[in-house]
C-alpha positions as CSV (number, residue, x, y, z in Angstrom):
1,M,4.5,-20.7,-40.6
2,S,6.5,-22.4,-37.9
3,T,5.0,-23.3,-34.5
4,P,6.7,-21.8,-31.5
5,A,8.9,-24.2,-29.5
6,L,7.1,-25.8,-26.6
7,G,8.6,-26.4,-23.2
8,T,9.8,-24.6,-20.2
9,A,13.3,-23.6,-21.3
10,R,12.2,-20.1,-22.5
11,F,10.5,-19.5,-19.2
12,E,13.6,-20.4,-17.3
13,Q,15.7,-18.1,-19.5
14,L,13.3,-15.2,-18.9
15,A,13.5,-15.8,-15.1
16,D,17.4,-15.9,-15.4
17,R,17.4,-12.6,-17.3
18,L,15.0,-10.9,-14.8
19,A,17.0,-12.3,-11.8
20,D,20.2,-10.9,-13.2
21,R,18.5,-7.5,-13.8
22,D,17.1,-7.4,-10.2
23,R,20.0,-8.9,-8.4
24,D,20.2,-6.1,-5.8
25,L,16.5,-5.5,-5.5
26,A,16.0,-8.1,-2.8
27,N,18.0,-6.1,-0.3
28,A,16.2,-2.9,-1.1
29,L,12.8,-4.6,-0.8
30,G,13.8,-6.1,2.5
31,A,14.5,-2.6,3.9
32,I,11.4,-1.1,2.4
33,A,9.3,-4.0,3.7
34,A,10.5,-3.2,7.3
35,A,9.8,0.6,6.9
36,L,6.5,0.1,5.2
37,G,5.5,-2.4,8.0
38,D,6.2,0.2,10.6
39,L,4.1,2.7,8.7
40,R,1.3,0.1,8.4
41,E,1.5,-0.4,12.2
42,H,1.1,3.4,12.6
43,A,-2.0,3.3,10.4
44,S,-3.4,0.4,12.4
45,R,-2.9,2.4,15.7
46,C,-4.7,5.4,14.1
47,V,-7.6,3.3,12.8
48,D,-7.9,1.4,16.0
49,S,-8.2,4.6,18.0
50,F,-11.0,5.8,15.7
51,V,-12.8,2.4,15.9
52,R,-12.5,2.2,19.7
53,A,-13.9,5.8,20.1
54,A,-16.8,5.1,17.7
55,R,-17.6,1.8,19.5
56,E,-17.5,3.4,22.9
57,R,-20.1,5.9,21.6
58,G,-22.3,3.1,20.3
59,C,-21.7,3.9,16.7
60,M,-20.9,0.4,15.3
61,H,-21.7,1.5,11.8
62,L,-18.5,3.6,11.8
63,T,-16.2,0.7,12.8
64,H,-15.8,-1.1,9.5
65,V,-12.4,0.1,8.6
66,A,-9.6,-2.3,7.5
67,V,-5.9,-2.0,7.3
68,G,-4.6,-4.5,4.8
69,P,-1.3,-6.4,4.9
70,V,2.0,-5.4,3.4
71,E,2.0,-7.2,0.0
72,P,3.4,-6.9,-3.5
73,D,2.3,-3.8,-5.2
74,E,-0.5,-4.3,-7.8
75,K,1.1,-2.1,-10.4
76,H,4.9,-2.3,-9.9
77,V,6.9,-5.5,-9.7
78,D,9.6,-3.8,-7.6
79,C,7.4,-2.2,-4.9
80,L,5.3,-3.1,-1.9
81,Q,2.0,-1.8,-0.7
82,F,-0.7,-1.8,1.9
83,K,-4.2,-0.4,1.8
84,V,-6.6,1.1,4.3
85,A,-10.3,0.8,3.3
86,R,-13.8,1.7,4.4
87,G,-16.4,0.5,2.0
88,R,-15.4,1.5,-1.5
89,W,-13.1,4.3,-0.2
90,E,-9.4,3.5,-0.1
91,V,-5.9,4.8,0.7
92,T,-2.9,3.0,-0.9
93,C,0.6,3.3,0.5
94,V,3.3,2.2,-2.0
95,G,6.8,1.6,-0.7
96,K,9.5,2.0,-3.3
97,P,13.1,0.7,-3.2
98,R,14.6,4.2,-3.5
99,G,13.4,4.8,0.1
100,V,10.1,6.7,-0.4
101,V,6.4,5.9,0.1
102,T,3.8,7.2,-2.3
103,L,0.5,7.9,-0.5
104,V,-2.5,7.7,-2.8
105,G,-6.0,8.8,-2.1
106,P,-8.4,8.8,-0.6
107,Y,-10.2,7.5,-3.7
108,R,-13.2,5.3,-4.5
109,R,-12.2,1.8,-5.7
110,G,-12.6,1.6,-9.4
111,K,-12.2,5.4,-9.9
112,E,-9.0,7.4,-10.6
113,E,-6.4,6.9,-7.9
114,K,-5.5,10.5,-7.1
115,P,-4.2,12.6,-5.4
116,C,-0.7,11.3,-4.7
117,S,2.1,12.5,-2.5
118,E,5.6,11.2,-1.9
119,H,7.5,11.1,1.4
120,P,10.8,9.7,2.7
121,L,10.4,6.3,4.3
122,P,11.0,5.9,7.2
123,G,10.3,9.3,8.6
124,T,7.9,11.5,10.5
125,S,6.9,13.2,7.3
126,S,5.3,10.0,6.0
127,E,3.6,9.3,9.3
128,A,2.1,12.9,9.4
129,A,1.0,12.7,5.8
130,L,-0.6,9.3,6.3
131,E,-2.5,10.6,9.4
132,E,-4.0,13.4,7.3
133,L,-4.9,11.0,4.5
134,L,-6.6,8.6,6.9
135,L,-8.6,11.5,8.4
136,A,-9.7,12.5,4.9
137,L,-10.5,8.8,4.1
138,L,-12.7,8.5,7.2
139,R,-14.5,11.8,6.4
140,E,-15.2,10.8,2.8
141,A,-16.2,7.3,3.7
142,T,-18.7,8.4,6.4
143,A,-20.1,11.4,4.6
144,R,-23.9,11.5,4.0
């Protein structure tokens, strides 16, 4: 039995092959990052309006809602995501290089991540669908 070769050359070769494969992906990810960033800002405005109204009514227990940053997707190497969470309840928004966003949830962290819907990004369709998803998240997360 032979011992596998040690050293970094194999890692560099793998990086070269993957870089060749993904040569055009950087441009697509740049465009999707900008569009997903705009959608994230829309989510932040919606959540901020909910939090502000709850705070004005003295209901601080309703104000713990977080909109996460745009970051690399947890499942796909060629996608970006951001999450909105209240407790264990989450919504995940996944921007894909083909110009769409997949909206997932609301779901409980650690449970099955369904339902999903796909919308053009950018676009009013994705904003409207995200608003409905955020309302569902807030209702689920604050149910008694």
